[in-house]
N, C-alpha and C positions, 0 to 999 in steps of 0.2 A: 598463401600469398602468391603473387605472380612469379613465374619462372623465367622472366626475362632478365638478362644480365644488365648491369648498370652502364648501359651505353646508349647513345642517341639512336633512336629508331625513327623511320619516316612513316607517317600514317596520313593518307589523303592530302599530301602536300605540306602537312604541319610537322613540326619537330616535337618528338615525344621522348622524354627521358624519365625512366623509372628511378626514383630515389627511395631507398628503404634501408633501415638499420641492418637488415640481413637479407639483401636482395636475392641472393642465390639459395637461401635456406628454404626448406619445405615446411609448410604450416599444415598441421592436422589437428582435428578436434579429438585428441587423445584423452582429454580431461574436460569435464563439463565446465570447469572454471576458466578454461583457456580463452584468451582473447588476443587478437593481434592487430596492430595498427601499422600501416605503411602509407607511403605517399606516391602519387602519380604526378609528376611535374613535367612541364615542357613549355613551348611557346608556339604561338600562331603568327603567321605573317600575312601580308596582303594577298598572297597566293591562296590563302584559305577562305577568302571572302565567298559567302553564299555556298559553303560546303558543310558537310557533316563529318565529324572525326570520331572514330571509335577508339577508345582506350581500353584494351583488354586486360583482364586480370583473372586469375584462377579462383574459383569458389570451391573449397574442399567440402567433402561430405560432413554433415553434422553441424554446420553453422546455423544458428537460430536467429541472428540479428545482424543486419548490415547498417552501418552509419556512414554517411558521406558528408564532409564539409568541403566546400569548393570556393575558391577565390581566384581573382585574376586582376591584371593591370587594366584599369578602366580609363586610362588617359587617352586623349585624342578620340573620345567617344567610341572606343572599342566596346563591342558587346559580344558576350559568349553566352549562349543558352545551354541548358543542362537537361539531360535525360538519362535513362537507364535501360539497358537491355539485359535480360537474364539469359540463362543457358538455353531457353526455349523461345525467346523472342522479346517483344516489347513489354516493359515493366512500368514505365512512367515517363512523363515529360513535364518539367516545371518551367521550362524556358528560362527567363531572367528573373522570375519572381521569388525564387528561394535559393539561398546559399548553402543550406544544409537540409538533409532529410534522412529518414530511417525506414527500413522495411523489415517486417517480421511476418510470420505465417498468418497472424490474425489482426495485425494493425500496421499502419504505414502513414507517413506524412501525406496529407492531401496532395494530389497530383500523381501519387505512386500507388500501385496496387499491392495489397497484402496477398500472401499466398506462400506456397512452399519455396524454400530457398534450396533449389536443386544444385547439386554439384555440377561443375563444368566451367566453361569460359563465359564470364560476364563482361559487359562493356559499359563504361561511362560513355554517354553519347553527348558530344559537344556540337552545337550549331553556331555558325558564325554569321549573324545577320548584318554585322557592320565592322569593318576595319579599313582604315584609310590607306591610300597608296604610300608605300615606303615605311609603314608602321609594323612593328612586331610587338607582341604582348605576351608576357609570361603568365602561366596559370599553375595552380597547385590544388590537388585534391587529396585530402586525408581520408583514408578508408579504414574503418574498424570492423573486423569480423569477430563476432562473439559467439562462442559455442553454447552459451547459456543465457537465456533472457533474464539476467539478474535485475533486481529492482533498480530503477533509474535513480541515479544520485544527483541529477540536475535539479536545483531548487527553482521553484516558480517565483514570479515577481512578488507574491505575497509573503515571502520568507522574511522573518525578523531575526534570523540567526538562532542562537540558543534560547528557546522560549517554550511556553505552553501553546499548543495548537489544538483547535477544536473542530470536530467534524462528525459526520455520520458514516458508519462502517457497514451499513446494510440497507440497500435500497434497490428497487426494481423498476424497469421501464418496459417499453414495447418489445425489447429484446428477450423478455420472458413474459411475465404475467402482470406487468404494470398497466393500469388503465386510468382514463380520465375522460371528462366530457369535452366534446368538440364544440364548434360554434353553432351547431344545430341542436345541441343538447343531447347528442347521442354518445353513449359510452364506447370509446374506441381504445386501441392500444396507445399508450401515452409516449410521445417522443422522448428520447433520452435527453434532448436539449432542455426540455422543461424541468426535469429533475435537477440538472446542473444549474439552470437559471435560478430555481428556487433556493438551492443551497447558497449560491452567491448572494442573492438578495437577503438571506437570513444571516449573513455574516460568517458563514462557515469557512474555515480554512481548507477543508478537504471534504470530499464525498467519494464513496466507493459504490459504483453500480455493480451489484453482485447478482447477475442474472442466473437463473437455474440452468447450470451446466453449459450454457451458451457462451461463446466467445465473440460473437458478431459485434457486440457493443464496443469492443476495444478500438475498432476502426473508426467509429463515430467519435469516441472520446479523443482520439488523436487529432481530429479536426476541431473539436470544441475547446481543447486546452488552450489554443492560441487566442480564442475569443474571450476566455475567462482566465486571464493570466494570474489572478490573485488567488484562485481557488484550485488546489491540486486535485486532479481527477485520478484517484488511486485505482490501479488495475486490480481486478478481482472477479470472482464468480462464486456462486453458491453451489458447491458440489452436493447434489441432491440425490441421495440413495434411498433404498427401501428401509434402511436401518439407522438413518441419521443424516442431518445436514451439516455442512461445514463450509465456511468461507476460506478460499485460498487466495491470499493477497500477494501482490508483487510479481505476477507473471501473467502474460497474455496467452500463454499456451493452453491447449486443451488438457484438462485433467479428467482421466477416465473415471466415470461415476458408476460403472456397471458392476457393482459388487454382487456376486451370485455364487452360490456354493458349487454349482455344476461346472463352472469354468475354473474354480480355484482362485479367482481374483479376489483378494481380501483387502481389509482395511490396512494391513501391513504394506501391501503393494501400493495402495493409494497414498499412504504417508510417505513412502519412499519416492514416489513420483513427484510429489509436491516439494519435498526436500531437494531432490535432484534438480528441480527447476529454479531453486533459490527462493521459493515462496514461503509464506507464513500460513500455517493452518490453524483455524479457530473453529471450535465446535459451536454450532448455533443452537439456541433455545433448547438446551439438553433436557430440561425438566418437563417438556411437553409430552402429551400422550402420543403413543405410536400405535396405529392400528387402522381400522376402517375409517374413523373420523379424520385421521391425519396420518397417512402412511409415511413412516420414517421421520416424523417431526421430532420425536424424542430420540436421544442417542442410546442405542441398544446394541452396541458392538463390543462384546466382552473381550475381544482380542486387541483392543486399542492399546497402543504403546503410548502412555501419557507422558513419557519423557520426550516424545516427539510431537506433542501438542503445545503450541505456543500460546494460545489464548482460548478463553471460553466466553461466549456471549452470555453474561450473567443477567443482563437486562435486555429484553426483547419487547419492542412496542411500548415500553414505558410502564407497564402494570406491575411494578416491583413489589408493591405491598399486597397484591392479590395472591391466592394460593399457587398459581402457576409461576408467578414471579419468584415466590419463595422457594419453589422447587428448583429453579435455575440456580439460585444462590446455594441451596443445600448440595446440589451436584458439585458445584465449584468447591465448597468448603470440604467436602469429602475427599476430593483430589488433593487439596492443600494438606489435609491431615495425613494423607498417604505419603507426604514428602515431596510432591510435585510442585514446582514453582511455576504456576501457570497464571498468566495475567488475565484479569477480568476486564472485559470491554462491554460496550453497549451498542445496540443498533436499532434503528427505527423499524426496520423491515417494511419500509414504506412501499406501497403499491399504488398510491394515488398522489402524484406530485403536487396537486393543488390542495391537499388537505391542510386546513388552517393550522398555523404553527403551534398553538397551545393544545391541540388534540394529540393524544397518544398515537404513535405511529406516523405522525407528520414528519417530514424531512427535518432532522435536527432535534427530534424529541423521541427517545433520548439522544444525547450527544456525548461523545467521548473526548476527554482532554488528554493529550499526549505530550509529555515533555520531551522535546527532540532538539537535535543540533541545528536543524534547518527544516524548511517546508519542502521536503523532497520525499519521494516514495521510499528510498532506502533509509533515510533518517527516521521517518515515521515508523517503519517496521522495526527498526532497531530500538526505537523508543518503546514500542509495545513489548518487545522481548525483554527490555530492561526493567519493565514493570512500574515505572513512574507514571501512572495512568489513573485517572479518575473519571467517573461516569456521572454526568449531570442528568437527573431525571425530573428536573423542575421546569422543563420547557424553555431552557435557556436563561433562567433567572439566577443560577448559582454557579460560582467558579471557585474551585479550590486553588488558593495561591501557594500554599506550602503545607507540608506535614512532615514532621521529623520526630523520631523516637530515638533517644540517646544519640542524636546526631545523624542517624541514618534516614534516608528518604525511602519512599515506597519502592519496593524491589530490592532494597538493600538489606544488610544483615547487621544485627546487634549481637554482641557476645554476652551471653548470660554471666560468664565468669567475671566480666568487667563491671557488672552492676553493683552499686553499693546497697547492700541489704535487700537486693532483689527489686529495687525501685527503678522504673523506667521513666526518664524525663520525657515529657511530651510538649510539642509546640505545634500550633495549628493556626492557619490564617485562611480566611475565605471572604468572598464577596457574595452578597445575596440581597434581593429586594425584600426579604422577610426575615423575621427573627428565627434563628436556628441554634441548635445545641448539638454537641458531639455525642455519639453513641459508640462505645468501644467494644470490639469483639476479639476474643482470644480463642483460637482453635475452634471457632464456631459458636462459642458461648459468649453471651453479653456479660460484660464485667463493668464494675464501677471504677472510675478514676477520680482523683482529687484535683481540682483546679477551677479556674474561673477566667472570664474574659479579662485580659490584661490591657487591652486597648481597643477602642472602637472608633471608627470615623464614618464619614458619609459613604466611603467606598469599601472599607475593609473592617473585618472583625478579627481580633487576635485572641487566642486562648492559650494559656499555659498551665501545665499541671504535671502530675505523675501518676503512674500506675504501679501498684505493689504486686509483686509476684513471689512473696517469701515462701509460700507453701511449696512452690515448684523448684525454685532455684536451689541447687545443691542436692536434689534427688537424682535418681538414675536418669540416664539420657532418654530412655523411653518415656518417662513421665514429664520431661521438661516441655514447656510450651514451645510450639513450632512457629506461630505467626501471630501478628497483631494487625488489626486494621481499624479504620474509623468510618462511620457514616455521619452525615449531617441530617438532623431530623427537625421537624417543626415541634413546638411544645405539645401538639396533639398527637404526635407519633407518626407523622407522614414522612417518608423518606424523600430527601431532596438531592442527596449526593452520596455516591458509594466510592470508597477509597480502596486501593489495592494493599496487599500485605507488606509489612516490614517483617522480615524473618528473624528468628532467634537461632543463634548458634550455640549449642550446649557445651 
């Protein structure tokens, strides 16, 4: 924070007064979770007409994000323009068109440049194009310095509060290998804006552009977010290594992908970096082959700490009933059986934004439903971690409304000791354009449940029943069931929706 005392100082003819909860205290990024907010307040007078005023503040080492909110007294047609100087010079100028902005290494509010946040003296730059004779006007700037680019908790306009939100967690644009046809019919790198536009047109609440190792798209998404206020543009990238791919969500920072034995940089280091940045790490298409045909497409890192894996992409491109799709599911089930509570998600892995909606790998096919407190980056990531998540593989025709086992929702826990005669009560509700029926899986094995549709309407189907586990309840803890989940299937056996586990506590 600034090192100026709380006294009135004179700058370029204006009056500047620093107000902060601890004006004389030193601020340092001693912890990645540290953030500090302070105010720069003062007033201008008619003596400041047609001048520029610099308001200095100290930028300590280690800051990863700067946020500024600026306001002033606009009476008597007073106008104050806004800009920013960093420790090395000019960083941006928004004039009078923005009252708040942010800057990070790889993204920034339009009008401001992304780039390193170097330690030193920074300045808010004020311009005074108009102030009348005899007038004075107060201004206030709230500045937040953040040592870690934690997921943004600000909800977008499309937020409905606590609700289900649907979107695509894996897509590519021109910032990696996304392509589409231009007006001449030539295949070119596809603009990120087209992917976002397609997601919005298809009614998705969120989309993540997860470019291969690149972070350049985050600057573009910062500009597009204001134009698509109902669709959250989730920050992420696909960390593409020789030994597996993983999406890192919730941070715009570079994540080092260069796993190689000769340097000693390992998957443990990669996981630590993502966690230190506040991000969520999800393994992509783990059951894919890895070799000459697709280097690193399958996950072949034996030193992976699965307790620090938040999610697994169990549906990639939508081919869930094909052998490769079943391999993704088998990989996930194996980790669940080892006792890891890892959320299953889906992603289109779209590389052509114009692909028709009903085709596999089109934007939104598959799509992931997340139960979250709000439509914000922080809330969605917390929703994934909590596990109340379902994957629609029907091309947008199926929505899980609710799933409970003995009162617990997906990601929750059921105590086996509390079950009467080992029977788990089940309740399920969904919406679909076709007839579907539940298929139950316990520890990777398909099991039969007793029940039937209890109510159906034009919009929803409700199913109630129970699942008997008498052979396992009361046995040793090692033999007790670990988890239960449900899929929604057509009568011909095609998968339309994949649910996440409800866990058993022995």
